[in-house]
Structure formats: C-alpha cells, structure tokens
C-alpha positions, 0 to 999 in steps of 0.5 A: 633460885630456880633458873628464870627462863627455860626451854619450852617444847617448840624451842621457845624461851619461856617462864612462868607466873610462879617464877615471876611471883617469886622473884618479884616478891608477889603472891602468886594469886595476885599474879594469876589475877594480874594476868587473867585482868590483861587477857580481858582488858583489852580490844579483842584483836589485842586480847587474842594476841595475848592469849597466844602469849599466855598458857594455862597450866597447873603444878603441885603445891607443897600440900601436892594439891593442883594450882593453876599456873600461867606459862608465858613467852617474852611477849607476855612477861614484857606486858604483864611486868609493865604493871610492876613498878619500883626500883627493885622491879626494874632490876627484876625486869632487867634480870629476866630480860637477860635471862630471855636473851641467854636462853634465846641465843643458847636456842639459835645456836643449837639450830645453827645449821651443822658445817660439811665437816660437822656433817661428815664426822657425825655420819662417820661417828654414827657408821662406826657405831652401827658397825660396832653393834652389827658386829656384836649382834653377828658374834652373838647369833653365831655363838648361839649357832655354835651352841643351841644344836643336838649335841653340845660338843659338836661345833661349826668351823665359824661358831668355834672360831667365834667362841675361841675368838678367832678371826675366821672369814668364809674362805678359811672357813671353807678350807678348815671345813675340808680339812675337818671333814677329812680328819673325820672320816680318817678317824671315823668321827661322825659329822652332823649338819644344822641348819643355818639361815645364811648358808642353808645347812652347815656341818658340824664336828666333834670339839677334839677334831676342831681344836686340831684343825684350828692348830694346822697352818693353812696353806 
C-alpha cells in the first residue's frame, strides 16, 4: 500500500481522503461526504479553521476520469477520524498518527541548521565543482580557438598545448611563442594572427613548428 503520509509543498506532513478510505476500508465517496459535512457542521469560526486543514483537489481514477479528493494535515485527519469507530479503526488511527510523527520528524531533520563544519564542507565542495566546470569550459574555448581559423594546420601556443593536454601557463606560453616566432623567421614560414577575447590578437604557427618548439627545453 502507498505511504499513509507524504510531504507537502510547504514542508507539511499530509495525507488525503483516498488513502484514508483505502486504509479504513470505506468508500471514497463516503469519506468525501464526511469531510464536506464536517466543513459545514460547526460554527463559522470552527468551519474557517477546518477549511485550512482540508484542501480540495482531484485525481484520475482507473478509467482516467477526474475525481475529487481532499488533502488534509494532521489536524484535519484527527477531526475526521473521530467519527470512525471500532477496534480496527483504533489500530488504523494509531498507524496514521505514527506515520504523521515519522514524517514530521523527517521534515524537522531536513530543516535543521547546518553546523559550521557542514557549511564549510558544503562550500568547499561547491567551489571544487565550480572550478572543475570552469576548467572544462576554458579548455573547450581554447580548443575551439585553436581549430576555428582560416588555416586548420596553424595553432596558437595555448591552443596547441590544450589539444596535446600539456600544461602551459602565460609565462611559458610567452617563452614558447618567442621561440616559435624565431623558428618561423629562420625557416621562412608565414605566421598569422587571430583575434582573442582575452589578449586582443595572438599569433598562430604551423603545426610542424609547434611540434619542434614544444620539444625544446625551456630555460
């Protein structure tokens, strides 16, 4: 059988008329009628309080037809269950009460403030996750930068390093760029430039030059 009590949108422990009817062995229409009689049998102030404990909703039956259903909190169930008598009814009331207690305890645990250590651990995990995602995005941007240009056989220093999974900071990229520029000039190779949102414009070099440059020990 479905759980007797469930969590509502406002972190309330709730049940509904369909669950009550099923558990107590009653026709759902009779439970609906009992609730509607409760909502109009007391004084105006009492009825107003009861209306806050019952909310009219709907569900689809086995024929996929829409039927009325009441959702209720602990107070609403308690008032409704007063009219149910017999030994089995007492057992079922205890079951519902235990289910309400368990759900309310669970909801309180969820709302319990985090300790300072838990907050620090949670913050550290979030920062690590953000750093990881930023790294993935940056690598993707660099890879796109390296490939999307007029000469597919030309790469930037950082773009080539990214494609080859070589760590290359700005200082190392600058040093290797000077070596690549010198090598291109000595061999008569043409260099090109592409726009870069981070540095303005950056040079691109032939693949053969970059392969040679990245094998040169950096002093």
